[in-house]
TISEPA-160141 format. One line per field, with one value per atom (N, C-alpha, C): residue in one letter; x, y, z; chain. Coordinates in steps of 0.02 Angstrom, whole numbers. Example, Ala and Ser with C-alpha at 12.3 -4.5 7.8 and 13.67 -1.06 7.14 Angstrom:
res = a;a;a;s;s;s;
px = 660;615;660;642;684;645;
py = -284;-225;-165;-112;-53;2;
pz = 390;390;390;354;357;394;
chain = A;A;A;A;A;A;
***
This chain:
res = m;m;m;i;i;i;e;e;e;l;l;l;l;l;l;q;q;q;q;q;q;y;y;y;g;g;g;p;p;p;a;a;a;f;f;f;l;l;l;w;w;w;s;s;s;d;d;d;g;g;g;n;n;n;g;g;g;l;l;l;s;s;s;g;g;g;l;l;l;s;s;s;m;m;m;t;t;t;l;l;l;w;w;w;l;l;l;f;f;f;i;i;i;i;i;i;s;s;s;m;m;m;v;v;v;l;l;l;g;g;g;f;f;f;f;f;f;i;i;i;s;s;s;i;i;i;p;p;p;l;l;l;a;a;a;i;i;i;a;a;a;r;r;r;v;v;v;s;s;s;e;e;e;h;h;h;f;f;f;w;w;w;v;v;v;r;r;r;w;w;w;p;p;p;v;v;v;e;e;e;f;f;f;y;y;y;t;t;t;y;y;y;l;l;l;f;f;f;r;r;r;g;g;g;t;t;t;p;p;p;l;l;l;y;y;y;i;i;i;q;q;q;l;l;l;l;l;l;i;i;i;c;c;c;y;y;y;t;t;t;g;g;g;l;l;l;y;y;y;g;g;g;l;l;l;e;e;e;v;v;v;v;v;v;r;r;r;d;d;d;s;s;s;a;a;a;l;l;l;l;l;l;d;d;d;q;q;q;f;f;f;f;f;f;r;r;r;n;n;n;a;a;a;l;l;l;n;n;n;c;c;c;t;t;t;l;l;l;l;l;l;a;a;a;f;f;f;v;v;v;l;l;l;n;n;n;t;t;t;c;c;c;a;a;a;y;y;y;t;t;t;v;v;v;e;e;e;i;i;i;f;f;f;a;a;a;g;g;g;a;a;a;i;i;i;r;r;r;n;n;n;i;i;i;p;p;p;h;h;h;g;g;g;e;e;e;v;v;v;e;e;e;a;a;a;a;a;a;r;r;r;a;a;a;y;y;y;g;g;g;l;l;l;y;y;y;g;g;g;w;w;w;r;r;r;l;l;l;n;n;n;l;l;l;f;f;f;v;v;v;v;v;v;i;i;i;p;p;p;a;a;a;a;a;a;l;l;l;r;r;r;r;r;r;s;s;s;l;l;l;p;p;p;a;a;a;y;y;y;s;s;s;n;n;n;e;e;e;a;a;a;i;i;i;l;l;l;m;m;m;l;l;l;h;h;h;a;a;a;t;t;t;s;s;s;l;l;l;a;a;a;f;f;f;t;t;t;a;a;a;t;t;t;i;i;i;a;a;a;d;d;d;i;i;i;l;l;l;k;k;k;v;v;v;a;a;a;r;r;r;d;d;d;a;a;a;n;n;n;a;a;a;a;a;a;t;t;t;f;f;f;l;l;l;t;t;t;f;f;f;q;q;q;s;s;s;f;f;f;g;g;g;i;i;i;a;a;a;a;a;a;l;l;l;l;l;l;y;y;y;m;m;m;l;l;l;l;l;l;s;s;s;f;f;f;a;a;a;l;l;l;v;v;v;g;g;g;a;a;a;f;f;f;r;r;r;l;l;l;a;a;a;e;e;e;r;r;r;r;r;r;w;w;w;m;m;m;t;t;t;f;f;f;l;l;l;a;a;a;p;p;p;t;t;t;r;r;r;g;g;g;
px = 1122;1088;1128;1195;1237;1239;1243;1243;1177;1122;1057;1054;1079;1080;1125;1182;1227;1196;1157;1128;1064;1022;956;948;1000;996;978;1011;991;918;894;825;776;796;753;754;814;823;837;872;887;889;886;883;948;943;1002;1013;982;989;933;890;835;767;767;704;704;645;638;651;678;686;618;616;553;528;573;554;528;562;541;473;462;398;342;354;303;285;335;322;286;305;272;199;184;115;75;105;71;57;107;99;48;55;8;-63;-72;-139;-170;-130;-157;-171;-128;-138;-200;-206;-264;-328;-325;-383;-404;-356;-371;-409;-383;-415;-482;-489;-553;-605;-583;-631;-662;-629;-656;-723;-728;-795;-845;-822;-868;-894;-852;-874;-928;-920;-972;-1037;-1030;-1090;-1121;-1079;-1103;-1148;-1139;-1180;-1233;-1242;-1291;-1362;-1404;-1474;-1513;-1486;-1519;-1502;-1554;-1544;-1507;-1524;-1494;-1419;-1397;-1325;-1291;-1325;-1295;-1294;-1346;-1352;-1295;-1274;-1219;-1155;-1141;-1080;-1088;-1147;-1160;-1150;-1176;-1169;-1095;-1058;-986;-949;-960;-922;-942;-1006;-1028;-998;-995;-968;-894;-855;-783;-764;-804;-790;-818;-863;-895;-863;-812;-777;-702;-667;-595;-555;-503;-460;-428;-413;-381;-426;-491;-538;-544;-545;-547;-486;-428;-367;-370;-396;-401;-450;-505;-554;-522;-486;-454;-398;-362;-303;-320;-369;-386;-459;-504;-575;-599;-580;-606;-580;-519;-492;-529;-566;-605;-669;-686;-746;-732;-779;-770;-765;-803;-803;-735;-698;-631;-582;-586;-539;-550;-613;-628;-608;-595;-575;-499;-470;-397;-369;-403;-379;-384;-442;-451;-406;-398;-356;-284;-260;-192;-185;-236;-233;-231;-277;-283;-232;-192;-137;-78;-77;-23;-40;-1;-15;-13;33;39;-24;-51;-113;-170;-177;-230;-223;-161;-148;-165;-143;-158;-232;-267;-339;-374;-357;-388;-371;-309;-288;-323;-326;-356;-431;-466;-538;-551;-509;-519;-506;-449;-434;-480;-502;-548;-614;-639;-702;-699;-646;-638;-628;-590;-577;-640;-682;-746;-787;-791;-830;-797;-731;-696;-710;-703;-715;-789;-833;-905;-924;-896;-909;-883;-824;-797;-840;-867;-910;-973;-1001;-1061;-1047;-986;-968;-946;-945;-928;-984;-968;-1020;-1061;-1125;-1171;-1155;-1129;-1113;-1059;-1011;-958;-986;-1032;-1063;-1106;-1145;-1188;-1147;-1090;-1047;-1019;-1001;-976;-1030;-1091;-1147;-1162;-1151;-1162;-1113;-1054;-1005;-1016;-1069;-1087;-1059;-1037;-1010;-1065;-1077;-1127;-1099;-1131;-1114;-1042;-1009;-942;-892;-904;-859;-862;-922;-929;-892;-900;-866;-790;-767;-696;-659;-688;-652;-668;-723;-743;-751;-796;-815;-756;-724;-670;-610;-584;-528;-544;-605;-623;-629;-658;-666;-598;-552;-487;-449;-454;-420;-449;-515;-547;-537;-524;-518;-446;-399;-329;-317;-344;-330;-357;-418;-446;-411;-391;-358;-288;-256;-190;-195;-249;-259;-268;-306;-316;-251;-208;-144;-100;-99;-58;-86;-153;-183;-169;-169;-155;-83;-38;32;40;7;11;-23;-77;-114;-74;-24;16;53;59;92;54;-9;-47;-26;16;37;75;104;141;95;29;-19;-17;-5;-1;71;114;186;221;199;232;289;349;408;412;365;366;408;404;444;428;364;345;366;361;382;456;497;569;582;545;554;536;482;463;516;544;597;659;677;735;725;664;649;652;626;626;696;741;809;855;844;891;861;794;759;771;791;798;733;682;615;611;638;634;671;730;769;737;713;684;623;576;514;525;576;593;616;656;678;617;572;511;469;461;422;455;522;557;548;550;541;470;420;351;343;375;369;400;459;493;451;423;380;318;290;231;248;304;326;336;364;374;307;258;192;159;164;135;166;232;264;243;237;216;145;100;31;25;67;66;88;139;159;104;70;15;-43;-58;-111;-93;-30;-10;-15;-4;-5;-75;-118;-183;-243;-231;-287;-282;-238;-229;-293;-331;-392;-446;-439;-488;-469;-409;-386;-428;-445;-485;-447;-482;-451;-447;-394;-386;-411;-452;-479;-485;
py = -1110;-1114;-1156;-1143;-1179;-1254;-1267;-1337;-1371;-1334;-1362;-1380;-1335;-1348;-1406;-1411;-1466;-1533;-1533;-1595;-1613;-1563;-1577;-1549;-1519;-1495;-1549;-1607;-1661;-1682;-1685;-1705;-1653;-1589;-1535;-1532;-1535;-1514;-1570;-1622;-1675;-1742;-1794;-1860;-1876;-1904;-1923;-1999;-2032;-2105;-2144;-2110;-2143;-2129;-2102;-2086;-2014;-1989;-1921;-1871;-1813;-1758;-1727;-1684;-1650;-1609;-1572;-1532;-1575;-1629;-1674;-1705;-1726;-1756;-1705;-1643;-1591;-1578;-1572;-1561;-1620;-1681;-1740;-1742;-1730;-1728;-1674;-1616;-1560;-1574;-1597;-1608;-1664;-1720;-1775;-1755;-1720;-1699;-1651;-1602;-1552;-1583;-1626;-1657;-1701;-1745;-1789;-1748;-1700;-1658;-1619;-1595;-1556;-1598;-1656;-1696;-1726;-1741;-1767;-1711;-1650;-1595;-1572;-1582;-1557;-1589;-1655;-1684;-1670;-1666;-1650;-1579;-1533;-1464;-1459;-1497;-1498;-1527;-1580;-1607;-1558;-1518;-1469;-1417;-1400;-1349;-1380;-1445;-1479;-1456;-1457;-1439;-1496;-1556;-1614;-1620;-1622;-1624;-1686;-1743;-1807;-1810;-1769;-1764;-1714;-1658;-1603;-1617;-1648;-1654;-1693;-1752;-1788;-1747;-1708;-1666;-1610;-1580;-1528;-1555;-1614;-1644;-1656;-1681;-1694;-1629;-1577;-1515;-1481;-1483;-1453;-1492;-1558;-1599;-1583;-1581;-1571;-1498;-1452;-1382;-1360;-1400;-1382;-1412;-1455;-1487;-1473;-1468;-1453;-1510;-1492;-1542;-1586;-1559;-1598;-1656;-1643;-1696;-1747;-1724;-1769;-1815;-1787;-1827;-1879;-1860;-1908;-1964;-1947;-1998;-2047;-2020;-2063;-2105;-2075;-2109;-2161;-2145;-2190;-2212;-2168;-2182;-2237;-2233;-2281;-2351;-2356;-2423;-2457;-2417;-2447;-2480;-2469;-2501;-2573;-2617;-2688;-2704;-2666;-2679;-2664;-2617;-2600;-2655;-2677;-2728;-2796;-2809;-2874;-2877;-2820;-2818;-2816;-2864;-2867;-2805;-2781;-2721;-2659;-2648;-2589;-2593;-2652;-2660;-2640;-2662;-2645;-2570;-2541;-2469;-2426;-2439;-2396;-2411;-2463;-2475;-2428;-2400;-2356;-2284;-2252;-2184;-2135;-2147;-2103;-2106;-2166;-2173;-2135;-2141;-2106;-2030;-2007;-1935;-1908;-1942;-1921;-1922;-1972;-1977;-1916;-1897;-1839;-1775;-1767;-1707;-1701;-1757;-1756;-1740;-1772;-1759;-1687;-1660;-1591;-1540;-1544;-1495;-1502;-1564;-1575;-1540;-1542;-1510;-1435;-1403;-1331;-1315;-1357;-1344;-1352;-1399;-1408;-1344;-1313;-1252;-1194;-1192;-1140;-1147;-1207;-1218;-1210;-1232;-1225;-1151;-1111;-1039;-1008;-1030;-1004;-1024;-1085;-1107;-1064;-1048;-1006;-936;-912;-844;-839;-894;-890;-852;-801;-764;-810;-799;-842;-839;-781;-774;-822;-837;-884;-954;-974;-1040;-1042;-990;-988;-988;-952;-952;-1021;-1057;-1125;-1171;-1162;-1203;-1187;-1124;-1105;-1140;-1158;-1196;-1271;-1292;-1362;-1400;-1365;-1398;-1408;-1470;-1486;-1542;-1550;-1605;-1603;-1661;-1666;-1624;-1615;-1574;-1501;-1477;-1408;-1399;-1447;-1443;-1448;-1494;-1507;-1450;-1421;-1372;-1299;-1287;-1217;-1205;-1242;-1227;-1238;-1296;-1311;-1265;-1254;-1207;-1137;-1112;-1045;-1041;-1094;-1094;-1098;-1138;-1145;-1078;-1043;-978;-929;-925;-878;-896;-958;-980;-977;-955;-954;-915;-854;-818;-854;-880;-916;-982;-1015;-1080;-1071;-1015;-1002;-998;-967;-965;-1034;-1076;-1145;-1183;-1172;-1206;-1187;-1123;-1100;-1127;-1126;-1153;-1228;-1264;-1335;-1348;-1306;-1312;-1306;-1256;-1246;-1304;-1331;-1385;-1449;-1457;-1518;-1523;-1468;-1471;-1515;-1530;-1575;-1648;-1662;-1731;-1760;-1716;-1742;-1781;-1766;-1803;-1878;-1894;-1965;-1989;-1955;-1973;-1972;-1929;-1920;-1870;-1886;-1845;-1787;-1739;-1679;-1626;-1564;-1510;-1499;-1497;-1484;-1541;-1603;-1660;-1656;-1638;-1631;-1574;-1519;-1463;-1483;-1522;-1545;-1592;-1635;-1680;-1640;-1590;-1549;-1510;-1484;-1447;-1493;-1553;-1600;-1621;-1624;-1647;-1591;-1530;-1475;-1421;-1419;-1367;-1297;-1295;-1232;-1219;-1198;-1192;-1140;-1081;-1027;-1047;-1074;-1093;-1150;-1201;-1259;-1241;-1207;-1189;-1130;-1089;-1035;-1061;-1114;-1145;-1172;-1204;-1231;-1174;-1119;-1063;-1033;-1028;-1000;-1044;-1110;-1155;-1149;-1147;-1139;-1072;-1020;-954;-952;-983;-985;-1024;-1080;-1119;-1079;-1041;-1001;-946;-913;-861;-891;-951;-984;-998;-1020;-1033;-969;-916;-852;-829;-834;-814;-855;-920;-964;-948;-936;-920;-851;-804;-738;-744;-784;-796;-829;-877;-911;-863;-818;-770;-722;-701;-656;-690;-755;-791;-808;-830;-857;-813;-756;-712;-643;-636;-571;-549;-597;-579;-548;-556;-528;-458;-435;-368;-315;-260;-207;-174;-160;-127;-52;-22;50;83;132;165;239;
pz = -208;-272;-322;-324;-371;-352;-287;-265;-282;-277;-294;-368;-410;-482;-500;-466;-479;-460;-406;-382;-419;-433;-462;-533;-560;-629;-679;-676;-722;-714;-652;-640;-667;-663;-689;-765;-795;-864;-913;-894;-940;-903;-941;-911;-876;-817;-779;-782;-829;-836;-802;-764;-729;-760;-820;-853;-877;-894;-919;-864;-883;-835;-820;-770;-753;-811;-844;-902;-958;-973;-1027;-1012;-950;-931;-936;-914;-919;-992;-1035;-1106;-1137;-1117;-1145;-1125;-1062;-1039;-1075;-1083;-1115;-1188;-1224;-1296;-1310;-1276;-1287;-1270;-1214;-1194;-1244;-1267;-1314;-1382;-1406;-1472;-1472;-1422;-1419;-1407;-1361;-1348;-1409;-1449;-1509;-1560;-1576;-1629;-1607;-1543;-1519;-1518;-1504;-1494;-1560;-1616;-1680;-1698;-1700;-1715;-1659;-1597;-1542;-1547;-1571;-1579;-1633;-1686;-1738;-1710;-1670;-1638;-1589;-1557;-1506;-1536;-1600;-1632;-1677;-1672;-1714;-1697;-1747;-1737;-1705;-1705;-1677;-1603;-1562;-1489;-1468;-1497;-1477;-1494;-1541;-1557;-1511;-1498;-1460;-1385;-1358;-1285;-1251;-1278;-1244;-1240;-1292;-1291;-1241;-1237;-1187;-1117;-1104;-1038;-1021;-1070;-1059;-1044;-1083;-1072;-1007;-989;-926;-867;-873;-820;-806;-859;-850;-841;-864;-850;-783;-756;-693;-632;-642;-586;-592;-536;-538;-570;-606;-636;-583;-526;-473;-452;-445;-428;-484;-546;-603;-604;-587;-585;-530;-473;-417;-435;-468;-488;-538;-587;-636;-605;-558;-530;-477;-434;-380;-379;-402;-397;-443;-507;-556;-542;-515;-501;-444;-405;-351;-375;-439;-467;-485;-468;-480;-554;-596;-667;-697;-668;-692;-672;-611;-586;-619;-639;-669;-743;-773;-843;-847;-883;-888;-921;-973;-1009;-966;-934;-892;-830;-803;-745;-761;-818;-838;-852;-883;-900;-837;-790;-732;-678;-686;-640;-655;-715;-736;-720;-677;-656;-715;-762;-819;-863;-873;-911;-878;-813;-776;-781;-776;-780;-849;-900;-968;-983;-957;-968;-938;-878;-846;-884;-904;-940;-1008;-1045;-1111;-1107;-1061;-1054;-1033;-990;-967;-1022;-1054;-1106;-1166;-1180;-1236;-1223;-1161;-1144;-1157;-1135;-1146;-1220;-1254;-1325;-1367;-1348;-1384;-1382;-1323;-1317;-1355;-1356;-1394;-1468;-1494;-1565;-1583;-1539;-1552;-1556;-1511;-1514;-1578;-1600;-1663;-1722;-1721;-1776;-1779;-1721;-1719;-1746;-1738;-1759;-1831;-1867;-1939;-1975;-2013;-2050;-2094;-2093;-2131;-2206;-2228;-2299;-2322;-2279;-2298;-2310;-2267;-2274;-2337;-2348;-2407;-2472;-2471;-2530;-2544;-2491;-2500;-2527;-2502;-2528;-2601;-2620;-2690;-2736;-2708;-2747;-2743;-2709;-2707;-2648;-2596;-2536;-2485;-2467;-2416;-2371;-2314;-2270;-2245;-2248;-2221;-2261;-2326;-2366;-2344;-2328;-2304;-2238;-2194;-2129;-2137;-2179;-2186;-2220;-2272;-2312;-2295;-2260;-2246;-2171;-2140;-2071;-2023;-2026;-1979;-1988;-2049;-2056;-2031;-2048;-2026;-1950;-1919;-1846;-1811;-1838;-1806;-1808;-1863;-1866;-1815;-1811;-1766;-1692;-1678;-1609;-1582;-1623;-1601;-1536;-1528;-1466;-1404;-1408;-1351;-1339;-1393;-1387;-1357;-1371;-1341;-1265;-1241;-1168;-1139;-1173;-1150;-1149;-1199;-1201;-1141;-1125;-1068;-1003;-996;-935;-929;-985;-983;-964;-989;-969;-894;-865;-793;-756;-786;-753;-749;-792;-789;-723;-686;-621;-571;-586;-543;-550;-599;-611;-552;-511;-454;-407;-410;-368;-383;-446;-466;-467;-429;-423;-490;-537;-601;-591;-614;-601;-650;-644;-685;-650;-675;-647;-573;-556;-487;-441;-464;-423;-408;-458;-447;-397;-404;-358;-286;-278;-211;-182;-224;-200;-180;-221;-205;-141;-131;-70;-9;-15;41;60;11;25;49;24;38;83;89;126;96;33;-3;-40;-3;-31;-86;-74;-124;-187;-180;-239;-277;-241;-274;-315;-283;-318;-364;-351;-396;-464;-463;-526;-564;-528;-561;-591;-553;-579;-640;-640;-698;-759;-751;-808;-836;-793;-817;-853;-826;-857;-926;-933;-998;-1049;-1027;-1072;-1093;-1045;-1061;-1111;-1103;-1149;-1219;-1222;-1287;-1321;-1281;-1309;-1334;-1294;-1315;-1381;-1387;-1448;-1508;-1498;-1552;-1575;-1528;-1547;-1579;-1559;-1592;-1664;-1677;-1746;-1786;-1756;-1790;-1805;-1758;-1769;-1825;-1829;-1883;-1951;-1951;-2015;-2037;-1991;-2010;-1993;-1959;-1942;-1974;-2022;-2054;-2089;-2116;-2153;-2108;-2042;-1996;-1972;-1991;-1970;-2004;-1969;-2000;-2057;-2110;-2167;-2156;-2183;-2177;-2241;-2231;-2289;-2279;
chain = A;A;A;A;A;A;A;A;A;A;A;A;A;A;A;A;A;A;A;A;A;A;A;A;A;A;A;A;A;A;A;A;A;A;A;A;A;A;A;A;A;A;A;A;A;A;A;A;A;A;A;A;A;A;A;A;A;A;A;A;A;A;A;A;A;A;A;A;A;A;A;A;A;A;A;A;A;A;A;A;A;A;A;A;A;A;A;A;A;A;A;A;A;A;A;A;A;A;A;A;A;A;A;A;A;A;A;A;A;A;A;A;A;A;A;A;A;A;A;A;A;A;A;A;A;A;A;A;A;A;A;A;A;A;A;A;A;A;A;A;A;A;A;A;A;A;A;A;A;A;A;A;A;A;A;A;A;A;A;A;A;A;A;A;A;A;A;A;A;A;A;A;A;A;A;A;A;A;A;A;A;A;A;A;A;A;A;A;A;A;A;A;A;A;A;A;A;A;A;A;A;A;A;A;A;A;A;A;A;A;A;A;A;A;A;A;A;A;A;A;A;A;A;A;A;A;A;A;A;A;A;A;A;A;A;A;A;A;A;A;A;A;A;A;A;A;A;A;A;A;A;A;A;A;A;A;A;A;A;A;A;A;A;A;A;A;A;A;A;A;A;A;A;A;A;A;A;A;A;A;A;A;A;A;A;A;A;A;A;A;A;A;A;A;A;A;A;A;A;A;A;A;A;A;A;A;A;A;A;A;A;A;A;A;A;A;A;A;A;A;A;A;A;A;A;A;A;A;A;A;A;A;A;A;A;A;A;A;A;A;A;A;A;A;A;A;A;A;A;A;A;A;A;A;A;A;A;A;A;A;A;A;A;A;A;A;A;A;A;A;A;A;A;A;A;A;A;A;A;A;A;A;A;A;A;A;A;A;A;A;A;A;A;A;A;A;A;A;A;A;A;A;A;A;A;A;A;A;A;A;A;A;A;A;A;A;A;A;A;A;A;A;A;A;A;A;A;A;A;A;A;A;A;A;A;A;A;A;A;A;A;A;A;A;A;A;A;A;A;A;A;A;A;A;A;A;A;A;A;A;A;A;A;A;A;A;A;A;A;A;A;A;A;A;A;A;A;A;A;A;A;A;A;A;A;A;A;A;A;A;A;A;A;A;A;A;A;A;A;A;A;A;A;A;A;A;A;A;A;A;A;A;A;A;A;A;A;A;A;A;A;A;A;A;A;A;A;A;A;A;A;A;A;A;A;A;A;A;A;A;A;A;A;A;A;A;A;A;A;A;A;A;A;A;A;A;A;A;A;A;A;A;A;A;A;A;A;A;A;A;A;A;A;A;A;A;A;A;A;A;A;A;A;A;A;A;A;A;A;A;A;A;A;A;A;A;A;A;A;A;A;A;A;A;A;A;A;A;A;A;A;A;A;A;A;A;A;A;A;A;A;A;A;A;A;A;A;A;A;A;A;A;A;A;A;A;A;A;A;A;A;A;A;A;A;A;A;A;A;A;A;A;A;A;A;A;A;A;A;A;A;A;A;A;A;A;A;A;A;A;A;A;A;A;A;A;A;A;A;A;A;A;A;A;A;A;A;A;A;A;A;A;A;A;A;A;A;A;A;A;A;A;A;A;A;A;A;A;A;A;A;
***
């Protein structure tokens, strides 16, 4: 175990001069995917609950498509499938984008987490008490101002518990990045196992790192819930 850590500790935990460590790459994939998915999902969630069918239907189709298929298949399509299309190869911009494994991996992760986040936020928007919206309208808030100052903040607060689950699932899903030869935690563990045949130790270190990251996420979301969801706690009387 000690020899394994001495040999692969830098690859797991910090840069050894050849690029990001497995831990750094996992965190980078997770943070970029969650941030992009979060900001894209907000306008899509508003469109998801729109009364206009032509606005709502494309978002429904997108979320059903990406929630109805495994992320692993989505990653394979982005990594190898799309580059097989002639229209992609004939475009200099698309050709350059899809030649990069990291770009393909991030594209799959962002589209997947965004689909789930859209449904989480849309459900929270539907659960906002009608009285809150009517009170905002009584103060003269309509249209984008109503969404920006009332609907979105209220929905984000109410969606924290469900969104925390999505964040943890996305963290675990980053382990699929090894499929695209991305040197994340799992890729380093597979390399260590192949070189040393210490299967339990190699994958045990990877499991421990994922578990510690998950505990950190749980703690961060619990603090956020205490800060921003206190108003939803039942009153004692």
